[in-house]
C-alpha positions as CSV (number, residue, x, y, z in Angstrom):
1,M,-9.1,-11.9,-7.2
2,N,-12.0,-11.0,-9.6
3,S,-10.4,-13.2,-12.3
4,N,-10.2,-16.2,-9.9
5,L,-13.9,-15.7,-8.7
6,R,-15.0,-15.4,-12.4
7,H,-13.0,-18.6,-13.1
8,H,-14.9,-20.5,-10.4
9,L,-18.3,-19.3,-11.3
10,L,-17.7,-20.2,-15.0
11,S,-16.6,-23.7,-13.9
12,L,-19.7,-24.0,-11.8
13,S,-22.0,-22.7,-14.5
14,L,-20.4,-25.1,-17.1
15,L,-20.8,-28.0,-14.6
16,V,-24.5,-27.1,-14.2
17,G,-24.9,-26.8,-18.0
18,I,-23.4,-30.2,-18.5
19,A,-25.3,-31.7,-15.6
20,A,-28.7,-30.5,-16.8
21,P,-28.9,-32.6,-20.0
22,W,-27.3,-35.5,-18.2
23,A,-30.0,-35.3,-15.5
24,A,-32.6,-35.1,-18.1
25,T,-31.2,-38.2,-20.0
26,A,-31.0,-40.0,-16.6
27,Q,-34.6,-39.1,-15.8
28,A,-36.1,-39.8,-19.3
29,P,-36.0,-43.7,-19.0
30,I,-38.3,-43.5,-15.8
31,S,-41.3,-43.1,-17.9
32,S,-40.5,-46.1,-20.0
33,V,-39.4,-48.4,-17.1
34,G,-42.8,-50.1,-17.4
35,S,-41.8,-51.9,-20.5
36,G,-39.7,-55.0,-20.7
37,S,-38.9,-57.8,-18.2
38,V,-38.6,-57.2,-14.5
39,E,-34.9,-57.6,-14.7
40,D,-34.6,-55.1,-17.5
41,R,-36.6,-52.6,-15.5
42,V,-34.4,-53.1,-12.4
43,T,-31.3,-52.6,-14.5
44,Q,-32.6,-49.4,-15.9
45,L,-33.4,-48.1,-12.5
46,E,-30.0,-49.1,-11.2
47,R,-28.4,-47.2,-14.1
48,I,-30.5,-44.1,-13.5
49,S,-29.7,-44.3,-9.8
50,N,-26.0,-44.5,-10.5
51,A,-26.1,-41.6,-12.8
52,H,-27.8,-39.5,-10.2
53,S,-25.3,-40.4,-7.6
54,Q,-22.4,-39.6,-9.8
55,L,-23.9,-36.3,-10.7
56,L,-24.6,-35.3,-7.1
57,T,-21.1,-36.5,-6.1
58,Q,-19.5,-34.3,-8.8
59,L,-21.7,-31.3,-7.8
60,Q,-20.7,-31.7,-4.1
61,Q,-17.0,-31.9,-5.0
62,Q,-17.2,-28.8,-7.1
63,L,-19.0,-26.9,-4.4
64,S,-16.5,-28.0,-1.8
65,D,-13.6,-26.9,-4.1
66,N,-15.3,-23.5,-4.7
67,Q,-15.9,-23.0,-1.0
68,N,-12.1,-23.7,-0.4
69,D,-11.2,-21.1,-3.0
70,I,-13.6,-18.6,-1.5
71,D,-12.1,-19.1,1.9
72,S,-8.6,-18.6,0.5
73,L,-9.6,-15.4,-1.3
74,R,-11.2,-14.1,1.9
75,G,-8.0,-14.7,3.7
76,Q,-6.0,-12.8,1.1
77,I,-8.5,-9.9,1.3
78,Q,-8.1,-9.8,5.1
79,E,-4.3,-9.8,4.8
80,S,-4.4,-7.0,2.3
81,Q,-6.7,-5.0,4.5
82,Y,-4.3,-5.4,7.5
83,Q,-1.4,-4.2,5.4
84,L,-3.3,-1.2,4.2
85,N,-4.3,-0.3,7.8
86,Q,-0.6,-0.5,8.7
87,V,0.4,1.9,5.9
88,V,-2.5,4.3,6.8
89,E,-1.4,4.3,10.5
90,R,2.2,5.0,9.5
91,Q,1.0,8.0,7.3
92,K,-0.9,9.3,10.2
93,Q,2.1,9.2,12.4
94,I,4.2,11.0,9.9
95,L,1.6,13.8,9.5
96,L,1.2,14.2,13.2
97,Q,5.0,14.6,13.5
98,I,5.1,17.2,10.7
99,D,2.1,19.1,12.0
100,S,3.7,19.2,15.5
101,L,6.6,21.3,14.0
102,G,4.3,24.3,13.7
103,S,3.5,24.4,17.4
104,G,7.0,25.7,18.3
105,G,8.4,22.5,19.8
106,A,7.8,22.2,23.5
107,A,9.4,18.8,24.1
108,A,12.2,18.3,26.5
109,G,15.8,19.2,25.5
110,Q,18.7,17.0,25.0
111,A,20.3,15.4,28.2
112,A,22.6,17.9,30.0
113,G,25.5,15.5,30.2
114,S,26.3,15.7,26.4
115,T,30.0,15.2,25.7
116,D,32.3,17.5,23.8
117,Q,32.6,14.8,21.1
118,E,28.7,14.7,20.6
119,A,28.5,18.5,20.5
120,A,31.3,18.7,17.8
121,A,29.7,15.9,15.8
122,A,26.2,17.6,15.9
123,A,27.3,21.1,15.2
124,T,27.6,21.0,11.4
125,P,24.3,20.6,9.3
126,D,24.6,17.8,6.7
127,A,23.8,18.4,3.1
128,G,24.6,14.9,2.1
129,A,26.0,12.0,4.1
130,A,29.5,12.7,5.0
131,A,30.0,15.6,7.5
132,E,30.9,13.7,10.7
133,T,34.3,12.2,11.6
134,P,34.1,9.1,13.7
135,A,36.5,8.6,16.5
136,A,37.1,5.0,15.3
137,A,37.7,4.3,11.6
138,A,36.7,0.6,11.6
139,P,32.9,-0.1,11.8
140,V,33.2,-2.6,14.5
141,Q,30.5,-2.5,17.2
142,G,32.0,-2.5,20.6
143,G,28.9,-3.0,22.7
144,D,28.6,0.6,24.0
145,A,26.9,3.7,22.5
146,N,30.0,5.5,21.7
147,S,31.7,2.7,19.7
148,D,28.4,1.7,18.0
149,Y,27.5,5.2,17.0
150,N,31.0,5.7,15.5
151,A,30.8,2.4,13.7
152,A,27.5,3.5,12.2
153,I,29.0,6.7,11.0
154,A,31.9,5.0,9.4
155,M,29.4,3.0,7.4
156,V,27.7,6.3,6.3
157,Q,31.0,7.5,5.0
158,D,31.3,4.4,2.8
159,K,28.9,4.8,-0.2
160,S,28.7,1.1,-0.6
161,R,27.4,0.5,3.0
162,Q,24.5,2.8,3.1
163,D,22.0,0.0,3.7
164,E,24.3,-1.3,6.6
165,A,24.4,2.2,8.1
166,L,20.6,2.5,8.0
167,A,20.2,-0.8,9.7
168,A,23.0,0.2,12.3
169,F,21.2,3.4,13.2
170,Q,17.9,1.7,13.5
171,S,19.4,-0.8,15.9
172,F,21.2,2.1,17.8
173,V,18.0,4.1,18.5
174,K,16.3,1.0,20.0
175,K,19.4,-0.2,21.9
176,Y,20.4,3.1,23.4
177,P,17.2,5.2,24.0
178,D,18.9,7.4,26.6
179,S,22.1,8.0,24.7
180,T,23.1,11.7,24.0
181,Y,23.6,10.5,20.4
182,Q,19.8,9.9,19.9
183,P,19.3,13.3,18.0
184,N,22.1,12.6,15.6
185,A,21.1,8.9,15.1
186,N,17.5,10.0,14.2
187,Y,18.9,12.7,11.9
188,W,21.0,10.2,10.1
189,L,18.1,7.9,9.7
190,G,16.3,10.8,8.1
191,Q,19.2,11.6,5.8
192,L,19.8,7.9,4.8
193,N,16.1,7.4,4.1
194,Y,16.0,10.6,2.1
195,N,19.0,9.5,0.0
196,K,17.2,6.3,-0.8
197,G,14.1,8.2,-1.9
198,K,11.9,7.2,1.2
199,K,10.8,10.8,1.8
200,D,7.9,9.9,4.1
201,D,10.3,8.0,6.4
202,A,12.8,10.7,6.1
203,A,10.3,13.4,7.2
204,F,9.3,11.2,10.2
205,Y,12.9,10.9,11.5
206,F,13.7,14.6,10.8
207,A,10.4,15.6,12.6
208,S,11.3,13.3,15.5
209,V,14.6,15.3,16.0
210,V,12.8,18.6,16.2
211,K,9.9,17.4,18.4
212,N,12.1,15.3,20.9
213,Y,15.3,17.1,20.8
214,P,14.5,20.9,20.1
215,K,17.7,22.0,21.9
216,S,19.9,19.7,19.7
217,P,22.3,21.5,17.1
218,K,20.7,19.1,14.7
219,A,17.2,20.5,15.2
220,P,17.3,23.5,12.8
221,D,18.7,21.5,10.0
222,A,16.2,18.7,10.6
223,M,13.3,21.1,10.4
224,Y,14.7,22.6,7.3
225,K,14.9,19.1,5.7
226,V,11.2,18.6,6.5
227,G,10.4,21.8,4.6
228,V,12.6,20.5,1.6
229,I,10.6,17.2,1.6
230,M,7.3,19.0,1.7
231,Q,8.5,21.0,-1.2
232,D,9.7,18.0,-3.1
233,K,6.2,16.5,-2.7
234,G,4.7,19.6,-4.2
235,D,3.1,20.9,-0.9
236,T,4.2,24.5,-1.3
237,A,2.0,25.8,1.6
238,K,3.3,23.3,4.1
239,A,6.9,23.9,2.9
240,K,6.6,27.6,3.5
241,A,5.1,27.2,6.9
242,V,8.0,24.9,7.8
243,Y,10.7,27.3,6.5
244,Q,9.1,30.2,8.3
245,Q,9.1,28.2,11.6
246,V,12.8,27.4,11.1
247,I,13.6,31.1,10.9
248,K,11.3,31.9,13.8
249,Q,12.4,29.0,16.1
250,F,16.1,28.8,15.2
251,P,17.2,32.3,14.1
252,N,20.8,32.8,12.9
253,T,21.4,29.2,12.4
254,E,22.6,27.6,9.1
255,G,19.1,25.9,8.8
256,A,17.5,29.3,9.1
257,K,19.7,30.7,6.4
258,Q,18.9,27.9,4.1
259,A,15.2,28.2,4.8
260,Q,15.3,31.8,4.0
261,K,17.0,31.1,0.6
262,R,14.3,28.6,-0.2
263,L,11.5,31.2,0.8
264,N,13.1,33.9,-1.4
265,A,13.2,31.5,-4.4
266,M,9.5,30.4,-4.0
């Protein structure tokens, strides 16, 4: 942006520099118009008038071009400011989610009608991205929560389809907001984002599991993963606080055991 503005200012200054001697040249004959015939004097005046008109036209065009460029730069600045505001707002949401973990998690639990298949799928904490076994092997969406969830899990198990899995779970959480698979879907969004190095997004989804589904078997491991992300980011104090909260809120779980190991090593 600064480079473009300097370029336009330089162009304007050059134009003024060129115009000044030209204008002086155009004005100079006025003092000598009194000599010669009437026709010659009229011709000289016309020449001076034309020179002035051309100069003014070029100056007006240059000013118009500069104004257009300034308007364009102003639009780019406004767009950049909007994008920055969006990033800041996203960061605020992530921090609020993480800070809420220290309150002990008072959100409503998982729906009472969870199926046996959901409980079995959620029971094992996931260290990577391959702990669940889908009921259907083919990742074909069937238009219902059960088949769509299993299709997304099948994509998770295929390392070449991680981006597809991420998109499938993002679609799932929007399409089935009341599904008993919501805790697992949010957990997998956290894990998939973490695997891609998007740790802020991962922390947001892991924290969502703890905040919105504290009764889910995924909650202890999700909170533990938030602590891991805080530790990865160098925030040791926040990581310790999260690990301690895992042990306090979810004692005797695998997540609590892993949190204790991390605390012992810090």
